[in-house]
C-alpha positions, 0 to 999 in steps of 0.5 A: 455438172449438167444443168438446164438454164437459159443464160442469154439465149432466152431458150432453156437448154442443157449445159455441161460445166466443169469447175475451174476452182474448188470454191465459188461459182467458176465454170467452163461450160458449153453454153455459147456465152462462154467463149469458144462454146458451141450449141445447137437445137438438140440442146433444148430442154423438153419438159415431161419426157425422159432424156438421155444425157451423155457428158464427155471430157477428154483431159488431153484435148480439153474438149467438153461434149454434151450429147442429148439422146445420142446427138452432139448438142453442145461443145466447149473447152476446159483447160483450167483443171483442178482436182476435186476433193468431194464425192460424186453427187447426182441431182444437186451441187454444193455451195457455201458449205451446204447442198444447194439447188436440188434437181426437180425431176427424175434421174435413172440409169446413171453410169460413170466411165474413166475416159472420154466417150463418143456415143455412136462413133461409127464410120460414115460420110462427112458431107459439106453443107455448101453442097450436100452431094459432096463429101470429104474424100481421101484421094483415090482411097490412097493409104500413101502418107500425104494423100490429099483430103479433098471434096468429091461426089458422095459415093459411099466408098471406103475413101469417105468412111470417117470415124471421129474418136474420143481421142480427137483423131478422125480415122479412115482406112487405118490412117488419120486426118492430118494438117500437112507438116504440122502446119497451123496457119491459114491455108495449111493443106489437109492430108491423109497420114499415118496416125501417130502420137497423141493430142499432146505430141501430135496436135496436127491430127486432132480434129474435133466435131463441134456442135455448130457443125465445125471441125476444130483443130485445137493445135492451130485454133482453126477449123477444117475448111473448104476453100472459098466454098468451092466444091469442085471434085479434087478441091483440097481442104485446108485449115482456116480461121473459124468463122461459122461460114458454110464452108466450115459446116459439116455433117457426119452421117454414120452408116447405122443412123 
């Protein structure tokens, strides 16, 4: 379900929620009052204008994502799944046996897909918000498994063309962003490695962009980090506890944007 609400922020924002129960008001959702959820300014509701909303859920990774006009606006996690018994309904919800809270606005061009989707998931550089002239780079554009993933001057080369996919993998040169030796602890080095498995069999290759600019690895519960915010060329990236700091804040710039 997608709805506009203020929660505790005082600002009306779009929120994507998924029920954890077939009765009552129990939802995992993408508003930051809900645990690991993240949200940015793109989630703000603009009254009187048409807005394109895309809600995506990957049952394998548990990732919920809400895109507003193509921009990633809010993210969350949904792991307590249940099988819905009712019909797909647009513009209201069902509560206490009755239709409730109809949407006061226009709805058009609805599409439903089987599977997660990432609008505009095209290759592009992943820049550091510590220093926007630095990018996430595969050392020497190497396709040898174990090549380090590092900070480097942004140059538009093939070693910096990352694609984040609905399955949770971050791809480059036919390989994947990978936590070395499937490590999950603080300081685990990040490398380029052959893609294999899925989110359940290989959580070391699950790196999910979140709405606050962090790149989240669900298998470890940690984030992609530039250690100590050092952006010197050759600095290898690591996993670290998610803390919202600039060393964990990244911007993906698709080449067609």
